[in-house]
N, C-alpha and C positions, 0 to 999 in steps of 0.2 A: 234324325235324320239318318244315321246308320241303320235302324231298326227298320224304317220303311224301305232302305236298299237290299236289306238281306230278306225281308220278304217277297220282295220284288224278284230276288233271285231265286228262290226258292219255289216260288210260282213258277215262273219261267221254267225252272228243271221238270216241276211236277206237267205242266202243259206239254213239254218238249217229251217226256215218257209217256203221257196217257197217247198224244198224237205218232209217235212211233209205235205202241202198242196196239194201234188200230190198222198199221200199215200193213199186217201180215195175214187180217181179215178176209180179206175178199179174194186175194192171191190162191194159187193152187200149190203144189208142191208135195213131194214124197217126202214120207218118213211116218215119224211117231206121233207120239201122243204130243209132243212139245207143238207141232204143227196143228195138229188137230184142236189143240187148246185154242191156238190163238184164232184157229176160225171159228170158234164158240160166240153165242151170243152175249155180250154182256148182263150180267145180274142186275135185273133194274127192280128187284122185290122191293126197295126200299121207297124207290120213285113213287110218287102220288099219282094215282089215275087221272085220267080226265075228268073233269068236271061235268057232270051231266047233264046240269044245271043251266049251262052256258049256252047261249046263241051265236053260234060261230057265225064269223064273218063272211059275204058271197065268197067263194070261191075257195073256201077252207073248208075240207070234209073230215070227219071223224077219222077216217082212215090214213089222212096226215098227221092227226095228232096222235094216234097210235106209234106211226112209224117216227115221228117227232121225238116221243118217249123213248124211243131205242136209242136214237140219236145222242140226245140229252144225256143218256146214261153212258156215252162212250168217251166223253169229252167235259161237258158241262158241269158234271157233278162235282170236278176237281175243286171250282172255287164255289160253285152255290149249292154243293152239300147234296148228299144222296137223296134229301128228300126236298130238294130245292128250298130248303127253309135259310140257305144262305150259311156262310162263316164268316169268321175274320177277312177273307180274302174277297167275299164280294157278296151284294145283299140278296135276300128273299127273294124269290118270284112267287111267293103264295100270298104274300099279303096287300097285294093289290096297289101298293104304293111304289111309284116310279121316280127316280130321281134325274134323270136327263130325259124322259119322254113323258107323254100322256098316259101312253098305253095302249093304244090303240095298234092292231096286228100290222099293217104297214109299219109303224113306227117300230116295234118291235123287229121285223124282218132288216130294215135298215140298220138297227142299232147291232144285232147280229153280224152283216155284211162289215159295217165300218169298224165295231168294237168300240171299245171307252180307252182311249191311248192315256186320258188325262181325270181319272176318277173325281170326285168331289168328295165322297167320304169312304173310300177303301184305297189300301194302300197299293194294290197290285193292278196297271190297266189291263184290261180286257182286249186281246189281241183281234183282228179283223177276221171274220168267220169262225169266232170262237176259239182259234188256234187250232183246228180241225181241218181235216182235209173232205170238207164237206162239199158236195155239188149242189145246185142252185136248189134241186128239188128238195132235198135233206134240209137244207136253211129254212126255206119255206115250212116244210116240215116242224123243223125246231121252233120257229115263231109261232106256229100253229099249237103245238103243247106249251109253250109259254103261255101264249094268250089263253087258252083255256084253262089252265092250273090257277093263271092269278086272277083272270076275272070270276072263276068259281068260288073263290075264296072273301072276294071282294062283295059280292052278293050277298054270300054268308053272314060278312062281319057285320052290318048294321043289327040284324035279329040279335045277334049275342051281345050285343051291346048295350040294345032294347032290355035283355032279360036280367043282365047287370047292373044297370040301373033301376030296374024294377023291384030289384033286390035288395037295395040299399034302404 
């Protein structure tokens, strides 16, 4: 029980730090390198690109997916990992397996909105809005990105499984 409480406390601190780090990005301000660094885009080079073979749901655009990738890199990476493959704090978003939902776009959006206050398999709750200061448009973009990444890998998984079975 103490380990779970410690992990929750650490995750809360990490999420708070990530959220605070994002606060200075939009604002102006005078000064030197620190203000400029705060406005810099996050390094999202480790994040997976959107899956090209995914048919996006109605109303979801490639632009939303690209913007969602940027937003994901500001806060979500803390728990889901820089490659979205999960960590000890939160599940992979790339394997097409869902714990609390079926994986549809609207379900992903709803989950990002509400968070996961009592996760079944992980020690740290996901706060509403992912713990970030996201607008509604940004939340829709994050959901679009997660949908793309998770569904692209899901479509590729059966072929890999068939190849592995054939090699046996």
